[in-house]
C-alpha positions in Angstrom: 0.1 -0.2 0.1 2.9 2.5 1.0 3.8 2.4 -3.0 0.7 3.0 -4.1 0.4 6.1 -2.0 4.2 6.7 -3.3 3.0 6.4 -6.6 0.0 8.8 -6.7 1.9 11.7 -4.7 3.6 12.8 -7.9 0.9 12.2 -10.0 -0.8 15.6 -10.7 -4.6 15.5 -12.1 -6.7 12.5 -10.5 -6.7 11.3 -14.3 -2.5 10.7 -13.6 -2.9 8.9 -10.1 -6.0 6.7 -12.0 -3.8 5.8 -14.7 -0.9 4.6 -12.2 -3.0 3.1 -9.6 -4.4 0.9 -12.2 -1.0 0.2 -13.7 0.5 -0.8 -10.1 -2.6 -3.1 -10.3 -1.8 -4.9 -13.0 1.5 -5.2 -12.2 0.3 -7.6 -9.2 -2.1 -10.5 -8.8 -2.9 -12.4 -12.2 -0.9 -10.3 -14.4 2.4 -10.6 -12.4 2.6 -14.2 -12.5 1.7 -14.4 -16.4 4.7 -11.9 -16.4 6.6 -13.9 -14.0 5.5 -17.3 -16.0 6.6 -15.6 -19.3 10.5 -14.6 -17.9 10.7 -18.0 -16.8 9.2 -19.9 -19.8 12.5 -20.8 -22.0 14.4 -22.0 -18.9 11.4 -24.1 -17.7 11.0 -25.7 -22.1 14.2 -26.2 -21.7 14.3 -28.5 -18.7 11.0 -30.0 -20.0 12.5 -30.9 -23.3 15.4 -32.6 -21.5 12.7 -35.1 -19.8 12.2 -33.2 -16.2 8.9 -34.1 -14.9 6.5 -31.4 -14.7 6.1 -31.9 -11.6 9.8 -30.6 -10.5 9.4 -28.1 -13.0 6.3 -26.1 -11.1 7.9 -26.9 -7.8 10.9 -25.0 -8.8 9.3 -22.3 -10.4 7.0 -21.9 -6.6 10.4 -22.4 -5.3 12.1 -19.3 -7.3 8.9 -16.5 -7.9 7.2 -17.6 -4.5 3.9 -18.6 -6.0 1.8 -21.5 -4.8 0.6 -23.1 -8.3 -0.9 -26.8 -8.8 0.1 -29.0 -11.8 -3.4 -27.6 -13.2 -2.6 -24.1 -12.8 0.7 -24.5 -14.1 -0.1 -26.7 -17.1 -2.7 -24.4 -18.1 -0.1 -21.6 -17.9 2.6 -23.4 -19.7 -0.2 -24.8 -22.4 -1.2 -21.0 -22.9 2.3 -19.7 -23.4 2.9 -22.5 -26.0 0.0 -21.4 -27.9 0.8 -17.3 -27.8 4.5 -18.2 -28.7 2.9 -20.3 -31.2 0.5 -17.8 -32.5 3.3 -14.9 -32.9 5.9 -17.4 -34.5 7.8 -17.3 -31.9 9.3 -21.1 -32.2 11.3 -22.7 -29.2 14.6 -24.3 -30.8 16.4 -27.6 -29.6 19.3 -26.7 -27.9 21.2 -30.0 -28.6 20.3 -30.3 -32.5 19.1 -27.1 -33.4 16.1 -27.7 -35.0 12.4 -26.0 -34.3 10.3 -28.0 -31.8 7.1 -27.2 -33.5 4.4 -29.7 -33.7 5.4 -31.6 -30.8 4.8 -31.3 -27.1 8.3 -31.9 -25.1 6.7 -33.1 -22.4 4.9 -35.7 -24.0 7.9 -38.1 -25.0 7.3 -40.8 -22.5 7.4 -38.4 -19.3 4.7 -39.1 -16.5 3.3 -36.3 -14.5 
């Protein structure tokens, strides 16, 4: 709450204060989770491609970013980010062979959840 007061103190008009307050709210909560997940996505995919279990990747993400996601939430974020990147043409490249990983789910290579 102190950050919000500090942020609003520099605003000159009610509209400025509203804009800054809304922007701060967006940087917290669900939007923050999505931003953090996007930041960690490449590292997560690299490890999932090397057959790391989703459960372990999720636990490491939760610890590093201080979240308490369950497997369903983690999988939903993972699939949403994969779809978002597919739509934008951001293709994941295999670090071992250099080929695109498009068209295959790297976590469905005999890995158990």
